[in-house]
C-alpha positions, -999 to +999 in steps of 0.1 A: -006-001+002+015+036-014+011+060+014+024+097+031+039+091+064+028+119+088+043+113+122+036+145+137+008+168+136+011+205+142-011+215+172-016+246+161-029+234+123-044+199+132-083+210+133-078+228+096-059+200+080-081+173+060-056+143+073-063+153+106-096+170+114-117+140+118-091+124+144-086+154+159-125+155+166-129+113+175-099+100+181-075+114+205-049+094+221-017+094+248+012+084+235+040+074+261+077+075+257+106+080+275+122+111+262+126+130+229+152+150+204+151+188+200+175+196+169+202+229+176+205+246+143+246+252+142+264+282+126+273+259+100+239+245+088+241+209+106+219+196+133+228+184+166+204+161+182+195+166+225+177+138+238+155+154+263+136+129+289+121+133+323+142+136+357+152+100+354+153+077+320+127+059+335+101+083+341+073+084+312+061+111+289+029+116+278+023+131+244-008+144+230-016+124+197-040+113+172-050+077+156-066+065+127-078+035+110-068+031+073-086+006+049-060-014+029-075-011-009-053-043-017-074-069+008-105-078+007-136-061+026-136-086+056-103-096+057-091-096+096-056-076+085-077-050+066-071-021+088-039-004+094-040+012+127-016+049+123-006+075+153+008+109+151+022+128+179+009+165+180+044+191+180+042+230+186+072+252+186+101+243+208+104+264+238+134+292+239+152+274+265+154+246+244+189+234+238 
């Protein structure tokens, strides 16, 4: 199945985007994670990743997310594995004090 990978959705515009509008209204999720990366832009144009996490690396963080069900057009309607479940994390601009 050919698809576009949309792993992040901007929280500021999620209700305006056709790809996320229905999920934003009906299929919200809490996505657990140990941490996440923020990317620092360097003067030479490269980026340096910084891994951010809770007070200890065992502490879980919760990200706002959405999920959706997609039918696989290559499978029959009665196939047990006809539906693909996908999720996206809602993002926003980095906090000014980030690395």
